[in-house]
TORKOL-4160 file (C-alpha; in steps of 0.2 Angstrom, whole numbers, padded with zeros to 4 digits, m for minus):
244
<pt num="1" X="0037" Y="0078" Z="m0011"/>
<pt num="2" X="0024" Y="0080" Z="0001"/>
<pt num="3" X="0020" Y="0095" Z="0010"/>
<pt num="4" X="0020" Y="0086" Z="0026"/>
<pt num="5" X="0038" Y="0079" Z="0021"/>
<pt num="6" X="0043" Y="0098" Z="0016"/>
<pt num="7" X="0039" Y="0104" Z="0030"/>
<pt num="8" X="0047" Y="0092" Z="0042"/>
<pt num="9" X="0063" Y="0096" Z="0032"/>
<pt num="10" X="0061" Y="0115" Z="0036"/>
<pt num="11" X="0059" Y="0114" Z="0054"/>
<pt num="12" X="0074" Y="0104" Z="0053"/>
<pt num="13" X="0086" Y="0115" Z="0043"/>
<pt num="14" X="0079" Y="0129" Z="0054"/>
<pt num="15" X="0084" Y="0120" Z="0070"/>
<pt num="16" X="0099" Y="0117" Z="0064"/>
<pt num="17" X="0104" Y="0133" Z="0057"/>
<pt num="18" X="0100" Y="0140" Z="0076"/>
<pt num="19" X="0110" Y="0128" Z="0084"/>
<pt num="20" X="0124" Y="0132" Z="0071"/>
<pt num="21" X="0122" Y="0151" Z="0075"/>
<pt num="22" X="0123" Y="0148" Z="0093"/>
<pt num="23" X="0140" Y="0138" Z="0091"/>
<pt num="24" X="0147" Y="0152" Z="0081"/>
<pt num="25" X="0140" Y="0166" Z="0094"/>
<pt num="26" X="0133" Y="0176" Z="0078"/>
<pt num="27" X="0115" Y="0178" Z="0075"/>
<pt num="28" X="0120" Y="0185" Z="0058"/>
<pt num="29" X="0130" Y="0168" Z="0054"/>
<pt num="30" X="0125" Y="0159" Z="0036"/>
<pt num="31" X="0133" Y="0145" Z="0023"/>
<pt num="32" X="0147" Y="0159" Z="0019"/>
<pt num="33" X="0153" Y="0161" Z="0038"/>
<pt num="34" X="0169" Y="0153" Z="0042"/>
<pt num="35" X="0165" Y="0137" Z="0052"/>
<pt num="36" X="0148" Y="0133" Z="0046"/>
<pt num="37" X="0150" Y="0118" Z="0037"/>
<pt num="38" X="0160" Y="0111" Z="0051"/>
<pt num="39" X="0145" Y="0113" Z="0061"/>
<pt num="40" X="0131" Y="0107" Z="0051"/>
<pt num="41" X="0141" Y="0092" Z="0048"/>
<pt num="42" X="0144" Y="0090" Z="0065"/>
<pt num="43" X="0123" Y="0093" Z="0068"/>
<pt num="44" X="0120" Y="0081" Z="0057"/>
<pt num="45" X="0133" Y="0067" Z="0064"/>
<pt num="46" X="0122" Y="0071" Z="0081"/>
<pt num="47" X="0105" Y="0068" Z="0073"/>
<pt num="48" X="0111" Y="0052" Z="0067"/>
<pt num="49" X="0117" Y="0050" Z="0083"/>
<pt num="50" X="0099" Y="0051" Z="0090"/>
<pt num="51" X="0092" Y="0039" Z="0077"/>
<pt num="52" X="0105" Y="0025" Z="0082"/>
<pt num="53" X="0102" Y="0028" Z="0099"/>
<pt num="54" X="0082" Y="0026" Z="0098"/>
<pt num="55" X="0085" Y="0010" Z="0087"/>
<pt num="56" X="0096" Y="0002" Z="0100"/>
<pt num="57" X="0086" Y="0006" Z="0115"/>
<pt num="58" X="0072" Y="m0001" Z="0101"/>
<pt num="59" X="0082" Y="m0018" Z="0100"/>
<pt num="60" X="0089" Y="m0018" Z="0120"/>
<pt num="61" X="0069" Y="m0020" Z="0122"/>
<pt num="62" X="0065" Y="m0034" Z="0109"/>
<pt num="63" X="0069" Y="m0053" Z="0113"/>
<pt num="64" X="0071" Y="m0064" Z="0099"/>
<pt num="65" X="0055" Y="m0071" Z="0100"/>
<pt num="66" X="0046" Y="m0054" Z="0098"/>
<pt num="67" X="0054" Y="m0050" Z="0080"/>
<pt num="68" X="0051" Y="m0070" Z="0076"/>
<pt num="69" X="0032" Y="m0065" Z="0081"/>
<pt num="70" X="0032" Y="m0052" Z="0071"/>
<pt num="71" X="0036" Y="m0058" Z="0055"/>
<pt num="72" X="0023" Y="m0074" Z="0058"/>
<pt num="73" X="0010" Y="m0061" Z="0059"/>
<pt num="74" X="0017" Y="m0051" Z="0043"/>
<pt num="75" X="0019" Y="m0066" Z="0034"/>
<pt num="76" X="0002" Y="m0074" Z="0038"/>
<pt num="77" X="m0007" Y="m0058" Z="0034"/>
<pt num="78" X="0002" Y="m0058" Z="0016"/>
<pt num="79" X="m0002" Y="m0077" Z="0013"/>
<pt num="80" X="m0021" Y="m0069" Z="0016"/>
<pt num="81" X="m0018" Y="m0056" Z="0004"/>
<pt num="82" X="m0012" Y="m0064" Z="m0011"/>
<pt num="83" X="m0029" Y="m0076" Z="m0010"/>
<pt num="84" X="m0039" Y="m0058" Z="m0014"/>
<pt num="85" X="m0047" Y="m0058" Z="m0032"/>
<pt num="86" X="m0040" Y="m0045" Z="m0045"/>
<pt num="87" X="m0044" Y="m0044" Z="m0062"/>
<pt num="88" X="m0036" Y="m0052" Z="m0074"/>
<pt num="89" X="m0026" Y="m0038" Z="m0081"/>
<pt num="90" X="m0021" Y="m0033" Z="m0063"/>
<pt num="91" X="m0015" Y="m0052" Z="m0058"/>
<pt num="92" X="0004" Y="m0049" Z="m0065"/>
<pt num="93" X="0009" Y="m0033" Z="m0055"/>
<pt num="94" X="m0001" Y="m0039" Z="m0039"/>
<pt num="95" X="0008" Y="m0054" Z="m0040"/>
<pt num="96" X="0025" Y="m0047" Z="m0041"/>
<pt num="97" X="0021" Y="m0036" Z="m0029"/>
<pt num="98" X="0016" Y="m0050" Z="m0016"/>
<pt num="99" X="0031" Y="m0059" Z="m0021"/>
<pt num="100" X="0043" Y="m0044" Z="m0019"/>
<pt num="101" X="0034" Y="m0042" Z="m0002"/>
<pt num="102" X="0039" Y="m0058" Z="0005"/>
<pt num="103" X="0057" Y="m0055" Z="0004"/>
<pt num="104" X="0054" Y="m0037" Z="0012"/>
<pt num="105" X="0047" Y="m0047" Z="0026"/>
<pt num="106" X="0063" Y="m0060" Z="0026"/>
<pt num="107" X="0075" Y="m0044" Z="0027"/>
<pt num="108" X="0066" Y="m0036" Z="0041"/>
<pt num="109" X="0066" Y="m0051" Z="0052"/>
<pt num="110" X="0085" Y="m0054" Z="0046"/>
<pt num="111" X="0091" Y="m0039" Z="0050"/>
<pt num="112" X="0082" Y="m0037" Z="0065"/>
<pt num="113" X="0087" Y="m0052" Z="0072"/>
<pt num="114" X="0105" Y="m0050" Z="0069"/>
<pt num="115" X="0106" Y="m0032" Z="0076"/>
<pt num="116" X="0097" Y="m0040" Z="0092"/>
<pt num="117" X="0109" Y="m0053" Z="0095"/>
<pt num="118" X="0124" Y="m0041" Z="0095"/>
<pt num="119" X="0113" Y="m0028" Z="0107"/>
<pt num="120" X="0110" Y="m0041" Z="0119"/>
<pt num="121" X="0123" Y="m0052" Z="0121"/>
<pt num="122" X="0138" Y="m0045" Z="0125"/>
<pt num="123" X="0149" Y="m0061" Z="0118"/>
<pt num="124" X="0139" Y="m0059" Z="0101"/>
<pt num="125" X="0143" Y="m0041" Z="0100"/>
<pt num="126" X="0164" Y="m0047" Z="0103"/>
<pt num="127" X="0161" Y="m0062" Z="0089"/>
<pt num="128" X="0154" Y="m0048" Z="0079"/>
<pt num="129" X="0167" Y="m0034" Z="0079"/>
<pt num="130" X="0180" Y="m0048" Z="0079"/>
<pt num="131" X="0173" Y="m0059" Z="0065"/>
<pt num="132" X="0160" Y="m0050" Z="0053"/>
<pt num="133" X="0170" Y="m0040" Z="0037"/>
<pt num="134" X="0158" Y="m0027" Z="0039"/>
<pt num="135" X="0163" Y="m0023" Z="0056"/>
<pt num="136" X="0183" Y="m0026" Z="0056"/>
<pt num="137" X="0183" Y="m0015" Z="0039"/>
<pt num="138" X="0170" Y="0001" Z="0047"/>
<pt num="139" X="0180" Y="0015" Z="0049"/>
<pt num="140" X="0174" Y="0030" Z="0060"/>
<pt num="141" X="0178" Y="0049" Z="0062"/>
<pt num="142" X="0180" Y="0055" Z="0078"/>
<pt num="143" X="0165" Y="0065" Z="0077"/>
<pt num="144" X="0155" Y="0051" Z="0074"/>
<pt num="145" X="0164" Y="0043" Z="0091"/>
<pt num="146" X="0160" Y="0056" Z="0101"/>
<pt num="147" X="0143" Y="0060" Z="0096"/>
<pt num="148" X="0137" Y="0042" Z="0098"/>
<pt num="149" X="0133" Y="0038" Z="0115"/>
<pt num="150" X="0133" Y="0020" Z="0116"/>
<pt num="151" X="0151" Y="0018" Z="0107"/>
<pt num="152" X="0155" Y="0004" Z="0098"/>
<pt num="153" X="0140" Y="m0005" Z="0101"/>
<pt num="154" X="0131" Y="0010" Z="0092"/>
<pt num="155" X="0142" Y="0010" Z="0079"/>
<pt num="156" X="0140" Y="m0008" Z="0075"/>
<pt num="157" X="0122" Y="m0007" Z="0073"/>
<pt num="158" X="0125" Y="0009" Z="0061"/>
<pt num="159" X="0136" Y="m0005" Z="0053"/>
<pt num="160" X="0125" Y="m0018" Z="0050"/>
<pt num="161" X="0111" Y="m0008" Z="0046"/>
<pt num="162" X="0120" Y="m0005" Z="0029"/>
<pt num="163" X="0121" Y="m0022" Z="0027"/>
<pt num="164" X="0108" Y="m0030" Z="0011"/>
<pt num="165" X="0100" Y="m0044" Z="0022"/>
<pt num="166" X="0092" Y="m0050" Z="0005"/>
<pt num="167" X="0110" Y="m0058" Z="0001"/>
<pt num="168" X="0107" Y="m0073" Z="0009"/>
<pt num="169" X="0125" Y="m0082" Z="0010"/>
<pt num="170" X="0132" Y="m0066" Z="0017"/>
<pt num="171" X="0118" Y="m0064" Z="0031"/>
<pt num="172" X="0121" Y="m0084" Z="0034"/>
<pt num="173" X="0141" Y="m0081" Z="0036"/>
<pt num="174" X="0137" Y="m0064" Z="0046"/>
<pt num="175" X="0124" Y="m0077" Z="0057"/>
<pt num="176" X="0138" Y="m0090" Z="0058"/>
<pt num="177" X="0151" Y="m0075" Z="0063"/>
<pt num="178" X="0141" Y="m0069" Z="0078"/>
<pt num="179" X="0134" Y="m0085" Z="0086"/>
<pt num="180" X="0153" Y="m0093" Z="0086"/>
<pt num="181" X="0146" Y="m0109" Z="0077"/>
<pt num="182" X="0140" Y="m0115" Z="0058"/>
<pt num="183" X="0121" Y="m0115" Z="0058"/>
<pt num="184" X="0122" Y="m0126" Z="0042"/>
<pt num="185" X="0104" Y="m0117" Z="0037"/>
<pt num="186" X="0098" Y="m0124" Z="0020"/>
<pt num="187" X="0100" Y="m0108" Z="0009"/>
<pt num="188" X="0096" Y="m0115" Z="m0011"/>
<pt num="189" X="0076" Y="m0110" Z="m0011"/>
<pt num="190" X="0078" Y="m0095" Z="m0002"/>
<pt num="191" X="0093" Y="m0089" Z="m0015"/>
<pt num="192" X="0081" Y="m0092" Z="m0031"/>
<pt num="193" X="0068" Y="m0081" Z="m0021"/>
<pt num="194" X="0078" Y="m0067" Z="m0018"/>
<pt num="195" X="0086" Y="m0068" Z="m0036"/>
<pt num="196" X="0069" Y="m0069" Z="m0044"/>
<pt num="197" X="0066" Y="m0054" Z="m0031"/>
<pt num="198" X="0079" Y="m0045" Z="m0040"/>
<pt num="199" X="0074" Y="m0046" Z="m0056"/>
<pt num="200" X="0054" Y="m0040" Z="m0051"/>
<pt num="201" X="0062" Y="m0026" Z="m0042"/>
<pt num="202" X="0076" Y="m0021" Z="m0055"/>
<pt num="203" X="0070" Y="m0026" Z="m0071"/>
<pt num="204" X="0052" Y="m0026" Z="m0070"/>
<pt num="205" X="0050" Y="m0047" Z="m0069"/>
<pt num="206" X="0063" Y="m0048" Z="m0082"/>
<pt num="207" X="0079" Y="m0060" Z="m0080"/>
<pt num="208" X="0096" Y="m0053" Z="m0086"/>
<pt num="209" X="0092" Y="m0061" Z="m0101"/>
<pt num="210" X="0077" Y="m0052" Z="m0104"/>
<pt num="211" X="0067" Y="m0065" Z="m0103"/>
<pt num="212" X="0048" Y="m0063" Z="m0094"/>
<pt num="213" X="0047" Y="m0073" Z="m0077"/>
<pt num="214" X="0028" Y="m0077" Z="m0074"/>
<pt num="215" X="0023" Y="m0075" Z="m0055"/>
<pt num="216" X="0006" Y="m0082" Z="m0051"/>
<pt num="217" X="m0005" Y="m0085" Z="m0037"/>
<pt num="218" X="0004" Y="m0102" Z="m0035"/>
<pt num="219" X="0022" Y="m0093" Z="m0037"/>
<pt num="220" X="0020" Y="m0084" Z="m0023"/>
<pt num="221" X="0011" Y="m0096" Z="m0010"/>
<pt num="222" X="0027" Y="m0106" Z="m0015"/>
<pt num="223" X="0038" Y="m0091" Z="m0010"/>
<pt num="224" X="0031" Y="m0086" Z="0005"/>
<pt num="225" X="0032" Y="m0107" Z="0011"/>
<pt num="226" X="0049" Y="m0108" Z="0007"/>
<pt num="227" X="0053" Y="m0090" Z="0017"/>
<pt num="228" X="0044" Y="m0096" Z="0032"/>
<pt num="229" X="0052" Y="m0113" Z="0031"/>
<pt num="230" X="0068" Y="m0105" Z="0031"/>
<pt num="231" X="0065" Y="m0092" Z="0043"/>
<pt num="232" X="0057" Y="m0108" Z="0055"/>
<pt num="233" X="0073" Y="m0115" Z="0053"/>
<pt num="234" X="0085" Y="m0102" Z="0058"/>
<pt num="235" X="0073" Y="m0097" Z="0074"/>
<pt num="236" X="0074" Y="m0116" Z="0079"/>
<pt num="237" X="0091" Y="m0116" Z="0080"/>
<pt num="238" X="0093" Y="m0098" Z="0088"/>
<pt num="239" X="0081" Y="m0105" Z="0102"/>
<pt num="240" X="0092" Y="m0120" Z="0105"/>
<pt num="241" X="0109" Y="m0108" Z="0106"/>
<pt num="242" X="0098" Y="m0099" Z="0119"/>
<pt num="243" X="0092" Y="m0114" Z="0130"/>
<pt num="244" X="0111" Y="m0121" Z="0131"/>
């Protein structure tokens, strides 16, 4: 762990310990003191609630179009990077990284879009808590509820942050549930790309049968094209719904 991160954790622990001692009204209290663990848990919940609040406020300020524009900028940069000349013996590593990152950009776009829809539109929020399984099944403690400034909406954002956005069929169902209509997105190409990404990330580019997957510049370019096509089709449908 880097020294900067270690220092940050140390400062956070010192702040936590000071807060707990103030609430216990005992300057000598430590981890062995009765009530310490409960207050430590409450402090952690407070920090998480603050992070969620910051995320919630960010989504309130972001329009769907801005999230889309960010994706377009990032995917354009990636497309330019793919054409970078690299040594032959580095090509496979380089192209696997580019391929995996194209899915990361897709995940970021989908996650930000889903959470923005829920935060900015009360109708979509109500659809989400009624129809999205991940939200219907969510269980929160009284402590989590009490420290969450944005109530159910903030906790919904928390649950949606835990979704794996490279699971394209699941994300498609979530979008349908939130929007209250069937988008009928074409998933085949994007699902294939995410499966290849899984092989890259978890088996260094080998299939479950131990077959090596060859990734070259054309493979990456095609993945980028297919991802961009998928995003554009989704954005077009969102724009149509926004303008109806």
